[in-house]
Chimera marker file (.cmm) of the C-alpha trace (Angstrom):
<marker_set name="trace">
<marker id="1" x="114.396" y="126.532" z="95.384" r="1" g="1" b="0" radius="0.5"/>
<marker id="2" x="113.310" y="126.929" z="91.692" r="1" g="1" b="0" radius="0.5"/>
<marker id="3" x="110.341" y="125.620" z="90.222" r="1" g="1" b="0" radius="0.5"/>
<marker id="4" x="110.514" y="124.858" z="86.645" r="1" g="1" b="0" radius="0.5"/>
<marker id="5" x="107.010" y="122.448" z="86.133" r="1" g="1" b="0" radius="0.5"/>
<marker id="6" x="103.652" y="122.739" z="86.786" r="1" g="1" b="0" radius="0.5"/>
<marker id="7" x="102.208" y="119.699" z="85.160" r="1" g="1" b="0" radius="0.5"/>
<marker id="8" x="102.541" y="115.945" z="86.803" r="1" g="1" b="0" radius="0.5"/>
<marker id="9" x="105.035" y="115.374" z="87.532" r="1" g="1" b="0" radius="0.5"/>
<marker id="10" x="106.323" y="118.332" z="89.472" r="1" g="1" b="0" radius="0.5"/>
<marker id="11" x="110.146" y="119.211" z="89.302" r="1" g="1" b="0" radius="0.5"/>
<marker id="12" x="112.405" y="121.350" z="91.649" r="1" g="1" b="0" radius="0.5"/>
<marker id="13" x="115.875" y="122.333" z="91.078" r="1" g="1" b="0" radius="0.5"/>
<marker id="14" x="117.547" y="123.063" z="94.348" r="1" g="1" b="0" radius="0.5"/>
<marker id="15" x="121.112" y="124.973" z="93.011" r="1" g="1" b="0" radius="0.5"/>
<marker id="16" x="122.502" y="125.059" z="96.275" r="1" g="1" b="0" radius="0.5"/>
<marker id="17" x="122.308" y="121.103" z="96.864" r="1" g="1" b="0" radius="0.5"/>
<marker id="18" x="122.648" y="120.559" z="93.114" r="1" g="1" b="0" radius="0.5"/>
<marker id="19" x="119.542" y="118.408" z="93.338" r="1" g="1" b="0" radius="0.5"/>
<marker id="20" x="116.464" y="117.822" z="91.166" r="1" g="1" b="0" radius="0.5"/>
<marker id="21" x="113.233" y="116.277" z="92.762" r="1" g="1" b="0" radius="0.5"/>
<marker id="22" x="110.908" y="114.742" z="90.738" r="1" g="1" b="0" radius="0.5"/>
<marker id="23" x="107.430" y="114.931" z="92.757" r="1" g="1" b="0" radius="0.5"/>
<marker id="24" x="104.828" y="112.111" z="91.550" r="1" g="1" b="0" radius="0.5"/>
<marker id="25" x="101.638" y="112.929" z="93.494" r="1" g="1" b="0" radius="0.5"/>
<marker id="26" x="98.847" y="109.897" z="93.528" r="1" g="1" b="0" radius="0.5"/>
<marker id="27" x="95.644" y="109.117" z="95.322" r="1" g="1" b="0" radius="0.5"/>
<marker id="28" x="94.518" y="105.597" z="94.458" r="1" g="1" b="0" radius="0.5"/>
<marker id="29" x="92.278" y="102.927" z="96.193" r="1" g="1" b="0" radius="0.5"/>
<marker id="30" x="93.810" y="100.867" z="99.371" r="1" g="1" b="0" radius="0.5"/>
<marker id="31" x="94.007" y="97.757" z="96.873" r="1" g="1" b="0" radius="0.5"/>
<marker id="32" x="96.594" y="99.045" z="94.667" r="1" g="1" b="0" radius="0.5"/>
<marker id="33" x="98.288" y="101.466" z="96.833" r="1" g="1" b="0" radius="0.5"/>
<marker id="34" x="101.741" y="100.069" z="97.002" r="1" g="1" b="0" radius="0.5"/>
<marker id="35" x="101.125" y="98.653" z="93.481" r="1" g="1" b="0" radius="0.5"/>
<marker id="36" x="100.532" y="102.664" z="92.183" r="1" g="1" b="0" radius="0.5"/>
<marker id="37" x="103.950" y="103.835" z="94.488" r="1" g="1" b="0" radius="0.5"/>
<marker id="38" x="106.070" y="101.211" z="92.636" r="1" g="1" b="0" radius="0.5"/>
<marker id="39" x="104.938" y="102.179" z="89.360" r="1" g="1" b="0" radius="0.5"/>
<marker id="40" x="105.725" y="105.804" z="89.822" r="1" g="1" b="0" radius="0.5"/>
<marker id="41" x="109.108" y="105.225" z="91.179" r="1" g="1" b="0" radius="0.5"/>
<marker id="42" x="109.873" y="102.715" z="87.588" r="1" g="1" b="0" radius="0.5"/>
<marker id="43" x="107.912" y="105.194" z="85.498" r="1" g="1" b="0" radius="0.5"/>
<marker id="44" x="109.902" y="108.242" z="86.199" r="1" g="1" b="0" radius="0.5"/>
<marker id="45" x="113.354" y="106.288" z="86.950" r="1" g="1" b="0" radius="0.5"/>
<marker id="46" x="115.065" y="106.594" z="83.031" r="1" g="1" b="0" radius="0.5"/>
<marker id="47" x="113.587" y="110.330" z="83.091" r="1" g="1" b="0" radius="0.5"/>
<marker id="48" x="115.597" y="110.756" z="86.300" r="1" g="1" b="0" radius="0.5"/>
<marker id="49" x="119.072" y="108.993" z="84.927" r="1" g="1" b="0" radius="0.5"/>
<marker id="50" x="118.442" y="111.562" z="81.803" r="1" g="1" b="0" radius="0.5"/>
<marker id="51" x="118.014" y="114.584" z="84.135" r="1" g="1" b="0" radius="0.5"/>
<marker id="52" x="120.799" y="113.597" z="86.528" r="1" g="1" b="0" radius="0.5"/>
<marker id="53" x="123.399" y="113.327" z="82.678" r="1" g="1" b="0" radius="0.5"/>
<marker id="54" x="122.169" y="116.079" z="81.452" r="1" g="1" b="0" radius="0.5"/>
<marker id="55" x="122.178" y="118.763" z="84.236" r="1" g="1" b="0" radius="0.5"/>
<marker id="56" x="125.057" y="116.911" z="86.374" r="1" g="1" b="0" radius="0.5"/>
<marker id="57" x="123.457" y="116.636" z="89.344" r="1" g="1" b="0" radius="0.5"/>
<marker id="58" x="121.746" y="114.045" z="91.717" r="1" g="1" b="0" radius="0.5"/>
<marker id="59" x="117.802" y="113.146" z="90.918" r="1" g="1" b="0" radius="0.5"/>
<marker id="60" x="115.282" y="111.975" z="93.197" r="1" g="1" b="0" radius="0.5"/>
<marker id="61" x="112.134" y="110.108" z="92.548" r="1" g="1" b="0" radius="0.5"/>
<marker id="62" x="109.305" y="110.895" z="95.516" r="1" g="1" b="0" radius="0.5"/>
<marker id="63" x="106.303" y="109.156" z="94.595" r="1" g="1" b="0" radius="0.5"/>
<marker id="64" x="103.893" y="110.767" z="97.311" r="1" g="1" b="0" radius="0.5"/>
<marker id="65" x="100.828" y="108.003" z="96.785" r="1" g="1" b="0" radius="0.5"/>
<marker id="66" x="98.023" y="107.858" z="99.729" r="1" g="1" b="0" radius="0.5"/>
<marker id="67" x="94.086" y="106.535" z="99.422" r="1" g="1" b="0" radius="0.5"/>
<marker id="68" x="90.796" y="108.537" z="98.804" r="1" g="1" b="0" radius="0.5"/>
<marker id="69" x="90.622" y="108.120" z="103.139" r="1" g="1" b="0" radius="0.5"/>
<marker id="70" x="94.275" y="109.209" z="103.763" r="1" g="1" b="0" radius="0.5"/>
<marker id="71" x="95.860" y="105.456" z="104.006" r="1" g="1" b="0" radius="0.5"/>
<marker id="72" x="99.709" y="105.830" z="103.292" r="1" g="1" b="0" radius="0.5"/>
<marker id="73" x="102.333" y="103.617" z="103.064" r="1" g="1" b="0" radius="0.5"/>
<marker id="74" x="105.077" y="102.728" z="105.146" r="1" g="1" b="0" radius="0.5"/>
<marker id="75" x="107.304" y="105.253" z="103.254" r="1" g="1" b="0" radius="0.5"/>
<marker id="76" x="105.412" y="108.015" z="104.075" r="1" g="1" b="0" radius="0.5"/>
<marker id="77" x="107.448" y="109.756" z="106.877" r="1" g="1" b="0" radius="0.5"/>
<marker id="78" x="110.299" y="109.248" z="104.717" r="1" g="1" b="0" radius="0.5"/>
<marker id="79" x="109.124" y="110.812" z="102.033" r="1" g="1" b="0" radius="0.5"/>
<marker id="80" x="107.626" y="113.644" z="104.125" r="1" g="1" b="0" radius="0.5"/>
<marker id="81" x="111.454" y="114.210" z="105.714" r="1" g="1" b="0" radius="0.5"/>
<marker id="82" x="112.888" y="114.352" z="101.725" r="1" g="1" b="0" radius="0.5"/>
<marker id="83" x="109.997" y="117.051" z="100.763" r="1" g="1" b="0" radius="0.5"/>
<marker id="84" x="111.241" y="118.921" z="104.255" r="1" g="1" b="0" radius="0.5"/>
<marker id="85" x="107.562" y="119.110" z="105.496" r="1" g="1" b="0" radius="0.5"/>
<link id1="1" id2="2" r="1" g="1" b="0" radius="0.2"/>
<link id1="2" id2="3" r="1" g="1" b="0" radius="0.2"/>
<link id1="3" id2="4" r="1" g="1" b="0" radius="0.2"/>
<link id1="4" id2="5" r="1" g="1" b="0" radius="0.2"/>
<link id1="5" id2="6" r="1" g="1" b="0" radius="0.2"/>
<link id1="6" id2="7" r="1" g="1" b="0" radius="0.2"/>
<link id1="7" id2="8" r="1" g="1" b="0" radius="0.2"/>
<link id1="8" id2="9" r="1" g="1" b="0" radius="0.2"/>
<link id1="9" id2="10" r="1" g="1" b="0" radius="0.2"/>
<link id1="10" id2="11" r="1" g="1" b="0" radius="0.2"/>
<link id1="11" id2="12" r="1" g="1" b="0" radius="0.2"/>
<link id1="12" id2="13" r="1" g="1" b="0" radius="0.2"/>
<link id1="13" id2="14" r="1" g="1" b="0" radius="0.2"/>
<link id1="14" id2="15" r="1" g="1" b="0" radius="0.2"/>
<link id1="15" id2="16" r="1" g="1" b="0" radius="0.2"/>
<link id1="16" id2="17" r="1" g="1" b="0" radius="0.2"/>
<link id1="17" id2="18" r="1" g="1" b="0" radius="0.2"/>
<link id1="18" id2="19" r="1" g="1" b="0" radius="0.2"/>
<link id1="19" id2="20" r="1" g="1" b="0" radius="0.2"/>
<link id1="20" id2="21" r="1" g="1" b="0" radius="0.2"/>
<link id1="21" id2="22" r="1" g="1" b="0" radius="0.2"/>
<link id1="22" id2="23" r="1" g="1" b="0" radius="0.2"/>
<link id1="23" id2="24" r="1" g="1" b="0" radius="0.2"/>
<link id1="24" id2="25" r="1" g="1" b="0" radius="0.2"/>
<link id1="25" id2="26" r="1" g="1" b="0" radius="0.2"/>
<link id1="26" id2="27" r="1" g="1" b="0" radius="0.2"/>
<link id1="27" id2="28" r="1" g="1" b="0" radius="0.2"/>
<link id1="28" id2="29" r="1" g="1" b="0" radius="0.2"/>
<link id1="29" id2="30" r="1" g="1" b="0" radius="0.2"/>
<link id1="30" id2="31" r="1" g="1" b="0" radius="0.2"/>
<link id1="31" id2="32" r="1" g="1" b="0" radius="0.2"/>
<link id1="32" id2="33" r="1" g="1" b="0" radius="0.2"/>
<link id1="33" id2="34" r="1" g="1" b="0" radius="0.2"/>
<link id1="34" id2="35" r="1" g="1" b="0" radius="0.2"/>
<link id1="35" id2="36" r="1" g="1" b="0" radius="0.2"/>
<link id1="36" id2="37" r="1" g="1" b="0" radius="0.2"/>
<link id1="37" id2="38" r="1" g="1" b="0" radius="0.2"/>
<link id1="38" id2="39" r="1" g="1" b="0" radius="0.2"/>
<link id1="39" id2="40" r="1" g="1" b="0" radius="0.2"/>
<link id1="40" id2="41" r="1" g="1" b="0" radius="0.2"/>
<link id1="41" id2="42" r="1" g="1" b="0" radius="0.2"/>
<link id1="42" id2="43" r="1" g="1" b="0" radius="0.2"/>
<link id1="43" id2="44" r="1" g="1" b="0" radius="0.2"/>
<link id1="44" id2="45" r="1" g="1" b="0" radius="0.2"/>
<link id1="45" id2="46" r="1" g="1" b="0" radius="0.2"/>
<link id1="46" id2="47" r="1" g="1" b="0" radius="0.2"/>
<link id1="47" id2="48" r="1" g="1" b="0" radius="0.2"/>
<link id1="48" id2="49" r="1" g="1" b="0" radius="0.2"/>
<link id1="49" id2="50" r="1" g="1" b="0" radius="0.2"/>
<link id1="50" id2="51" r="1" g="1" b="0" radius="0.2"/>
<link id1="51" id2="52" r="1" g="1" b="0" radius="0.2"/>
<link id1="52" id2="53" r="1" g="1" b="0" radius="0.2"/>
<link id1="53" id2="54" r="1" g="1" b="0" radius="0.2"/>
<link id1="54" id2="55" r="1" g="1" b="0" radius="0.2"/>
<link id1="55" id2="56" r="1" g="1" b="0" radius="0.2"/>
<link id1="56" id2="57" r="1" g="1" b="0" radius="0.2"/>
<link id1="57" id2="58" r="1" g="1" b="0" radius="0.2"/>
<link id1="58" id2="59" r="1" g="1" b="0" radius="0.2"/>
<link id1="59" id2="60" r="1" g="1" b="0" radius="0.2"/>
<link id1="60" id2="61" r="1" g="1" b="0" radius="0.2"/>
<link id1="61" id2="62" r="1" g="1" b="0" radius="0.2"/>
<link id1="62" id2="63" r="1" g="1" b="0" radius="0.2"/>
<link id1="63" id2="64" r="1" g="1" b="0" radius="0.2"/>
<link id1="64" id2="65" r="1" g="1" b="0" radius="0.2"/>
<link id1="65" id2="66" r="1" g="1" b="0" radius="0.2"/>
<link id1="66" id2="67" r="1" g="1" b="0" radius="0.2"/>
<link id1="67" id2="68" r="1" g="1" b="0" radius="0.2"/>
<link id1="68" id2="69" r="1" g="1" b="0" radius="0.2"/>
<link id1="69" id2="70" r="1" g="1" b="0" radius="0.2"/>
<link id1="70" id2="71" r="1" g="1" b="0" radius="0.2"/>
<link id1="71" id2="72" r="1" g="1" b="0" radius="0.2"/>
<link id1="72" id2="73" r="1" g="1" b="0" radius="0.2"/>
<link id1="73" id2="74" r="1" g="1" b="0" radius="0.2"/>
<link id1="74" id2="75" r="1" g="1" b="0" radius="0.2"/>
<link id1="75" id2="76" r="1" g="1" b="0" radius="0.2"/>
<link id1="76" id2="77" r="1" g="1" b="0" radius="0.2"/>
<link id1="77" id2="78" r="1" g="1" b="0" radius="0.2"/>
<link id1="78" id2="79" r="1" g="1" b="0" radius="0.2"/>
<link id1="79" id2="80" r="1" g="1" b="0" radius="0.2"/>
<link id1="80" id2="81" r="1" g="1" b="0" radius="0.2"/>
<link id1="81" id2="82" r="1" g="1" b="0" radius="0.2"/>
<link id1="82" id2="83" r="1" g="1" b="0" radius="0.2"/>
<link id1="83" id2="84" r="1" g="1" b="0" radius="0.2"/>
<link id1="84" id2="85" r="1" g="1" b="0" radius="0.2"/>
</marker_set>
């Protein structure tokens, strides 16, 4: 796996699977946990579409969001599985 970004978000290019992962990590309050996760998906949707067209590969957006005290969304397990953690 080749990492080609350091800033927020992080991009990973997997040449074997022909896949780019856009990983956006966020810490927020419990009140806005679901809202922040949805915003992160929408924020990078256009970028993911353009990366897919440019590099001719599958692009996945992984919004990894949790609260200050460790509360996560219901998609936490699926995000961990997609990150292969």
